[in-house]
N, C-alpha and C positions, 0 to 999 in steps of 0.2 A: 423664423427660418432663414432669411436672408443674413441675419446677424450670425446665425450658426455656421453659415456656409463661409462668411467672412473670417470669422474666428479660425474655422477650419483650414483655410487657405493659409492664413498667417501662420497657423502652427505648423504646417507642412514646410512652408518656405523658411521657417526658423531652423528647421532641421533637414537640410537639403539632402545630405547622404542617405539618411534613413529613408527619405521619400523616394529618393532615386532607386535604392536597392529594393524597396518594397514594391514599387510600380513596375520596374523592369522585371523582377522576379516573377510577379503574377502575370505579366504580359507574355513572358516567354513560355511559362506554363500553359497558358490558355492557347497561345498560338501553336505550340508543338502538339498539344492534346487534340486540338481541332484537326490539324492535318492528319495526325495518326488515326483518328477516329474516322476521318474521311476516307482513308486508304482502307480501314477494316470494313467499313459500310460498303465501299465500292466492290471489294472482293466478295462478300457476302451476298451482294445483289445479282450476281452473275445468274443469268437465265431465269430471273424471277419475274419477268414481264410477260411471259407466255400465260395466257389465261387457262390453258389446259396443262400447265407445267407439272402440277402434282401428279398427273397421270401419264407422263411421258417418261419412258426409260430407255436408257441407252443399252445396247448389247455389246458385250465383250466376249472374246473367244478364250478358251482355256485348253491347255495341252499338258500331257504329262510327257516330259522328254527325259527319258531314263526314269529317275526317281523324283525329279523336280518339277513342280507345277509351275507352268508359265502362263501369263495373263497378256493378252493383246488388246488393245482398244479396237482394232480392225476386224471386221468379219467378212465372211464371203458374201456376195451380193445375193445368193440364193436363199439365205435364211429369212430375210424379210417377207417375201411373198408367201413362203411356206408357213411362216409363223401366223401370218394374218388368215390363212386358209385352213389351218389345222389346229392351232393352239388356242384353247377356250380362254376367254378373257382378253385377247388381242383384238382391238376394234379397227385399228389401222396401223400403217407402218410407212416409214420414210427412210430411203437410202440416199446417202450423200457420198459422192467419190470425187476426189480432187482430180481436175481434168488437166493432168500434166502433159497431155498430147496437144492441147489447145493453148497456144501461147502468143501466136502472131495474129493480130486483128487489124483489118483494114476497112476504112470507110471514109468516103468523101476526099480521097486523094491522101489521106493521113494514115500512118502506120503506127500501131500501138502494141506494146509487149505487156502481156498481162499474166500474173502468178496466181491471183485470187479468183479462179474459175472453178465451178463445180458442176457436176452432173447431178440432179436431183429427181426424185419421183414427182409427179403431178400433185401428189398429197402434201407436198412440202408447205404449201400455203393454207391448208385446212388443219394440219397438226400444229404448226408453229404460228406465232404472231408477228409476221413480217408484213405490215400493211401495204398493200399495192396502191399506189398513189394515183395511178392513171393506166388505162388499158386492162389487159387480162393476162393471166398467167398461162402460158403454154396451150393456146388453142390447137396447135399442131406441133409436130416433131422438128420443125425448122425455126421454132421460136426461141427468143433469147430474152431474158429479163435483166435489167440493168439497174443497180442502185442509182439514186438521184445524182450523186456526185460523179458517178461514172459517165452518165448520160450528158451532164453538162460537159465534161471533159471531151467527149466525142462530138457533140452536136452544138454546143454553146447554148444560145437561147432559141435555137430551131426546135420545132416539134419533133421528138426523137421516134414517136410510134409510127410503125410502118418503115423505117429507115432499114437499109441492108448493110449488114457487117459480114465481110468476107474473113474466114477463119482458115489459117494454113493454105491460102489459095485453093482450098478444096471444098470447104463447106460455106454455104451461104445461109446466114440467119436473118430473120426479120424481127425487129424489136417489137415485141407484143405488149410488154408491160414494164412500169417503172416503180420500184419500191423505194421506200425510205431507206437511207444508209443504216446497215445493220449497227445496233448499239454497241458502243464500247465494252459494255458489261454482258456481251453475248460470247459464249464459247463457239458458236457457229457465225463465222464472219467471211463473207465472199463479196466480190464486186460484180459477178456475172453468174447467172444461173442458166443452165441449158438442159433440157429433157434427158433423162438417163436412158431412154429408149434408143437414143443415137448411139450410145455406148454398146447397148445390146444387139443392134443391127451390125456393129462391127465384128461380133463374135463369128457370125456366119456358121461355118461348119468345122471349126477348128478342133483342138484337143478337147474342149468342152463344147457340148451341142448349142448352149445357150447360156446367157449370163444367169438366168434363173435356175440353171442346172449346174452351175460352177461352184463346186464345194472345195476347190483346190487353191483358189487364189484369194488373199486376204486384202483388200483394198477399200472396202466400204465402211462407213459409219452408219449403223443400223440403228433406228430409233422406233420404238413401239409405243402407240397409245393404248393404254390399258384401261380396263374397268377399274373403278375406285378399289383401293385396298387389295391389291392382287396377292396371292400366295406366291412369294418370290421363289422360294425353293421348289415348288411344284412347277412354276413356269420355267425355271432353269432346266428341270428334268425333262420336261416336254419338248424344249427347244434342242436339247441334246439328242432326243430320239428322232427329230427331223433330220439331224445331220447324219445319224446312222442310217436312216432310210436312203438318204441321198447318196451316201458313199460307203455301202456296206462292207466293202472290202478292207476298210481300215479297223484298227484295233478299237472296239467299242468303249474300252475302258479308259481310253487315253485322251479323251476330248469331251468337249462340252461348252456351255456357255454360262454367263452370269448377267443379270440385268442390274442396272444401277439408276436410281432416280435422277432425272436431268439436273435438278437443282444441286446434286452432290458432284456432278462431273467435274467442275472447276476446282472444288476445295479437297476432293478425296480421290485416292488411288483407285484404279480398276478393282483391286483386291478388297476394297472397302476400308483400307488403312487411311488414317489422317495423312494428307500430304501438305497442301498449302494451308489447310485448316489449322495445323500446328502453329504456324507463323502468325496467322490471323489471330488466334487466341493470344499468343505471346504479346503481339503488339496491342492488342486491346487492353491487356493487363498493363503493359508499359505506359499506355496513354492515360488510364486511370491513375496509375502510380505517380506519373509526372504531374498530373493535376493536384492529386493529393499532397505531393511534396511542396508544390507551390502554396497551396492553402496552409499546410503546416508551417512553413517558413513564415507565412504572414502572421499566423497566430503567435509564434514564438517572438517574432520581431515587435508585434504589437504588445505583447506581455512585457517584454523588456523595456520598451519605451514607456509603458503604463507605470512602471516602478518609478521612472524619472519623474513622472508627473504626479506622483503622490502628494507631495507638497502643494502643488497647484490645485488638485482636486480637493484637499483638505481646506485650503483658503477659500474655496468656492462654497464649500459646505457651510463653513462658519460664518460667511456673509449671507447665507439663506438659500443656496441652490438646492433644489430638492432632487430626488433620484431620477425622476423623468426628465428634468432638464439636462442633468449629466448624461442620461442614456442618449437623449436626442443628439447632444453634441458628439458623443463617440459614434453614433450611427451616421451622422452627417460626415464626420471624417473619413470613415470606413467607406462609405458610398462614393465620396470624391475619389479616393484611391482607387476603388474598383472600376469607376467610370474612365479614369485616366488610364488604367491598366487595359481595359477593354478596347479603347481607341488605339493604344500602342500596339496591342496584339493584332488588331485588324491590319494596321500598317505592316506589322512584321510578316503576317500571312501573305500579304500582297507582295512583300519583298522576297519572301522565301519560296513562293510558289513555283517559279521557273526552276529553281534548284531542286525543289521536292519532285517536280514532274520529271526532270532528268534523272534523278536518283531512283524514282520507282518505275520509270518507264510509261507513266500515264500522262494523259493530256487533261487533267483536272482544271477547270475554270474557277475563277474566284467566286462566282455566282452559283457554284454547284455544291456548296456546303448544305447538306440535308437538314430539314426541320427537325428530324429525330436527334441529330447530333447537337444542334443548337438548343434543344430542350434539355439535354444532359448537361451541357455547359451551363445553361441558365440556372438549373436546380443546384448544381455544384457551386456555382458563383454565390447564389443566395444562402446556401449553408456555411460556405467559407465567410461571407460577409456578417452573418449572425454570430458565428463563433468568434471572429476577430473582433467584433464589437462588443457583443454581450459579455463574453468572458471576462476581459479586463475591466469593463464597465462596472459590472455587478460586484467584481472583487474590490475594485477601488472604492465603490460606494459602500462597502462594509468596513473600511478603514476607520479606525478611531482617529479623527482628525489631530487630537492633541498629541496621541502617540506618534502619529506621522510627522508632525512638525518637529517633533523631538529626534526624528530619525530612527525610531524604534519599530516601525511597521515592516513587516516582511511579507513577500509573496510566497504562496504555496504552490504546490504543482510541479516541484522540481523533477521528481522521478518521472512524471508524465513526459515532461519536456526532454529528459534525457533518453526515455524510450523512443520518442519520435526521432531523435537525432541518430540512433542505433538503427531504426528502421530505414532511414534515409540512406545511411552508408551501406547498410546491408543490401538494399536494391542496387546502389551504385556499383558496388564490388561484383555482384552477380552479373551486371550488364557488361562491365570490364572483362570479366572472365570469359563470358560467352563471346564476346568480340575477339578476343585473343584465340579463342579455340576455333572460331570459324576461320580466322586468318590463317592458322596453322593447317587446318584442313585444305583450304584453297592452295596454300603453298605446297602441300604434299600431293595434291592433284597435278600441279604443274611440274613437279619434279620426278613424280614416279614413272619408271619405265613403262612405255606403252606396248612394247613388243615391236614397234616400228618408230621411225623417226618422222615426226610431224613437221619439222622445221622446214621453212623454204619450199613448201609444196604447193604449188599452184593447180588449180583444177577447173575445168570448165566443160561444157556439153560439147561433144565433137560434132554432132549432126552429120553433114554430108562428109565430114573428114573420115568417118570410120569406113567409108568405101574405098579409101586410098591409104591404108595404114603405113605401108613402108615409105611412100613419099612424104607422108606428113611427118613422120618421125625424123627423116632426113632432113627435112627443111627446118622443122623447129629445133632439132638438135644442133644446127649450125649457128643458131643465134647465141651471140657471146653472153656468157653467164648462165647458160642452160647445161646442166650436167646429165639429165636423162629425161626421156619422153616415153610414156607407157599408157596402155589402156586398162581400164577397169569398168565394170558395169554398175558400180554403186559408189556412194560416198562412204569411205573408209570409216567415217565417225558415226554412221547411221546406216548399217546394211538393213535393207527393207525386205529383200527377197528371202523367203523361207518356205519350206515344204516338210511334210511328214510323209511324203510319198518316196520312201527309201527302202532298201533292202541290201543285206550284206552276208557275206560268207559267215555262217554259224549263228545267224540271228534266230533268237527265240521266238515262236509264234506270237507269245503275249508282249514282246517287246515293241517299244514305240520310240521313235526318234524324231523330233522336230529340229531341223537343222537350218541354219542360214548358209545360203550359197552365193558365191560371187564368182564372175568369170573374169580372168585376167590374162594378160599376154606373158611372155617369157621374161620381160623386164620389170614387171611390177614388184615382185618379191625382192630382187637384188636393190632395186633403186630404194624401196622402203625400208631396207636394211632389216628385213625380217630374218630370223635365225631358224634353222632346221634342227629338230631333235634327232631325226633320223631320215634316211631316204635322199632324195634330190628334188631340186627345184624344176620347174617346167624348162625345157630347151627349145620349144617351138617345133613347128613342123606337124605333119599329119599324125604322127605316132602319139602325140600327146592329146589328140582330140578326145581319147576315151580315157585319159588319165586323171586321177584326182589326188589332191592332197587335203589331209585332215589336219585339224589343230588338235592339240593335246586333249582338250575338253571332250571333243567328238570321239576320240579313241577310248577315253575313260567310260564315257556313257554307253558306247557300243559294246564294251568289254572286249574289244579286239586284242588278241595277243600276237605279237609279231606282225603288225598290220601291213607291212611292205609286201606287195604282190597279191595281197587279197582282192577278192571281187567286191565291188560296191556298185550299187544302182542308184542312180539319182534320177527322179522323174521316170522317163522311159529310156534312159541311157545306161546300158551296162558298161562298166569300166574297171579300171585296176588302181589300186592305191599305190602311188609312186613315193610318197613322202609324208611325214609329220612335221608340221611347223609348229614352232613354240607359240603358245597362247599369246594372243594380242587383243588390246582393247578395241571394240567397234562401237562403242557408245559411252554412256556416263558410267562413273564408277559407282553409281547408285546400284548398278545391276551386275550380276556375276557374268564372267565371260561365258557366251553361249557356245554351243557346237557350231563349228563353221567348216564348210567344205569349199575348196577351191577348184575350179575346172579351167582348162586352157581354152582360150578364144583369141585369135590374132588381133581382133579390134572389137570394140563395143562402144556404147554411146557416150562414155565419159572418158575425158583425156586428163592425164596427170603430167606434171612437169616438175623436176627437181631442179632447183636453181642454186646458185652460190649465195644468194642473199644480197648480192650487190647490183646496183643500177636497176633495181626492181621496176621502176616506171618505164625505162627504156625497154626492158624485156617485155612487159605487158603491151606496150605500143607495137612492138615488133610481131608478137604473137598475134594480136588483134588484127593487124594488117593481113597476115597470112590467112587467118581465120576467115576474114570477110571475102577472100578469094574463093573459098569453098562454100560459103554461107552468106552471099551478097544480100539476101532478103531479110537477114535477121540481126538482131543486136548482140554484140559480143558481151556476154556476162561472165565474170570470173570470180573466184573466192579462194582464200588460203585455207588450208585444212586447219592450221593453228587457230584461225579465227572461228571456224565452225566447231571446233573442239571446245573453245572457251564458251560459246554460245549455250552449250550443254549445262553450264554452271552459272547462267546469268542470274537465275533466281538466288543462288548462294551469294554471288558478288553483291547483288543489290542488297540482300538481307545483312551482309557483313558491313557495308557502308552505312546502312540505316542504324544498325546497332552501335557502331562507332559514333554516330552523331547523337543517338539517344543516350548513350553512356555519358558522353560528355555534357549534354543538357542536365542529366541527373546529378552528375558530380557538381556542376555549377550550382544547381538549386540546393544540394545538400550543403555545399559551402556557405550559402546564404543562411541556411538553417543554423549551422554551426556558428556562423558570425553572430547571429541573433542570440544564441545561448551563451556565447562567450561574452557578449556585451552585457547581458543580463546579470551573469555571474560576477564579472568584474566590477559592476556597479554595486552589487551586494557586498563585495569584499574590499570596497575602495578604502575604508578606514583601517581594515586589517593589513592592506598592502602598505598603507602609510606607516603604521606602527612598526612593520618588519623592517622598512627602509631606515626609520630612525634608529632602530636597534642594529643597524649594520647589514642588513640583508643585501645581497649584491642584485644587479639587474638580472643576471642569468639565473640566480636562484629564484628570484619572483617568477621569471617566465617559466621556468621548470615547475614551480608550484601550481601555476594556473594550468599549464599545458597537460601535465600528467592526468588530471581527472577526465580531460577530454579525450586523450589517447585511449584511456581504458574503454571509453565507449566505442571508439573505432576498433580497437581490438576484439571487443565482443562481437562487433558486426563482422569482422573478419572470420572468427570462429564459426559463427552461424552461416555465413555465406559461402565459405569455402566447400562444404559437402554439397550444398544445394547447386552450386555452379557445376561442380564435377558431375553430379547426377544429371543436370539439365543437358550438359554438352555431351554425355555419354548416350543419352536417349537420342539425341539429335544425329549422333554419328551412327546409330544403329540403322539409319536409312541408307547407309553406304555399305556396299559389299565390301569395298576396299577403303580403309580408314587409317588415319594416324593414330598413334597413341599420345594422348594429351597428358604430359607430366605434371606432377603437383606443383612444380615451380611457377607454371603459368598462373595458378590461382594466387600464389604467394606474390607474384609480381602485381597481380590485381590489388591484393591487399596492401602491398608496399606503396602503390600509387595512391591509394586512399590515404595512408598515413602521412605521406609527403604532402598532399593536398591540405590535409587536416592541419599539419604544423604550420604551413604557410598561412592558412586561414586564422588560426588562433594566434600565431605568433605575432601578427601585425597588431592585434588588440593587446596582446600580452605585454609586448615591447613598450607600447604607448603608455600603459598603465604603469609598467615598471619605472618608466622615465619621469612619471609625473612627480611634481613637486609635493611632498608629504605634508608641508606646511599648510597649503591650500585645503587638504582633506581633513586635517587635524585641528584647524584653527578654532572651530566651534566647540570642540571638546574641552 
């Protein structure tokens, strides 16, 4: 055995280039596949840790707005308790509502500002598996539950239970429980939890009598614990009937609910369509393909190298080596190659992990590769090891040693190896084409007119500033570099306020409209550079307090003809339409522009500033100083609209970058395969090349002779890959309501790139063969 190992190392060191290519190719394939499969495993594991997970369903809301069905992840807080009490099969429910009104937390003389705070029902810990490490959850309505890391942040090594936390200088909570930090693979992630009854108490006797009777506001995530194997269609119908009972004055045909298994929430859209699951399946396929390419390359190179060793094996056979001894030698060499490749792949993973985490937005640790992935890689490695060792070993052992020593032995399987090369380049071209298409769509998103100008728009919470609108505008407007200051009650990239409580002149009884609404001042639309289709913008003053401006989509859905001057009722306020603004995007281009209505308010909770784009740090510092005068107890946080807009496409950006790298890896590994086949073919045709040179063939002619056969394989790959690339990108683009057209030249560029890479790869070997001295190759003839 030790002798075999010694001989194997000697053989590898005698062919350093071959050893380097084969080990590096396998190592890259194993490392990239492992990282990819880790990503796939992580995405598929979301919410799988709940023991009752298969019986937990999330409720989403559905509306007919005109003729279009809209699906929302949020529901009213009322549907949860009504479902538990009235819908058969529902055994429990949990509501989760982001506590946007709770942000400032004080304890022990320290002040913290939190964003991951939620109101939850007391059933939260019986439905979900978020283990309580110490204390108890919500013994009363002044309790607060902290995650372990949050407790450490507030109290260090002190005992947190019983400590008092003051919130917004109004509420005092007592820490009653500490839970483990919510897992990274949970779609529910918060740092602090407070009883939802606190929110209910704040309703008092307003527009809705209580939270459990509020059928008009959508802010809760509602989860139902169901009996096993529920009838989903029937449950959806019964939930819709509860809505009708609670709000009988609305159109009963225009609303309803749908439930979705908790384990599908992360990967599928509310509609049930594949969302992230598409990407997960593609990346799983890419991981397997890269692993296959790495293995195929090894087989190709091992086969090419085996031909070189035909004489060596023949001599061994003539001096008495049997098949088992030869097989052991091949297995030893292949095993050493794989051991070296695995060691290098582990080093590469360690090296690439920070870059991988930055690219994917994850925090994967080196020790988090699951046993399932390792098992897949182990099985794949064993299969590749056997193929790479057994195929050439048994083939060479069948050689007639006399014929081999005369140089008349030939290796078979040429068609199989050529097929593998076509497959490799086929995959590479598809990946290159998809990468280019993703880039074009992102470029389209960045360049498409939005209906407003998002550049140099600074926005932040006004808080106490909204009580002094004119003074605030005057002071902020005097800062050098500030062009305009204006109020709006929502983020322009994600309007959250909506209602179906509408009425208008000429509305049909069966007509329903779910409309987004935003309150703005008189400077909002001019500063945003919005365009009017007809009518006028707000001028300010009391006269505009009952005036409305609709977007084009709202006018289209309502069917209003000559809308200017028509009556429109929003919630409980009757008013008049004074203008129609041209449609503008308020969210991702995945979605169609919705119906929007704008109403006038001189101030609101959000402030916007239009700047020149110069001296931005100085402007932010000056704004922060003034802001602190009005809000001394709070931290000044700001954001740019352009940044929040691009966050809408974070998934696409990351996917595009990942595809770029995977395409690069696939092309590199395909080049190794092509290099192996080129080496094998040139070795087979060494004497032919020598004879052609003796007869006067030029170097260019010989290079052309060798290259044309390989380019045929690449062109076959292009013909096969182009329609699939087009189909794949077209299907992906179907997820966008607004999308670019991908021209055919994109896929031709992908093919041209593959041809160029192939020419460079083959050319190095071809030129070397063409320049070889023909005397050396023909001296034995």
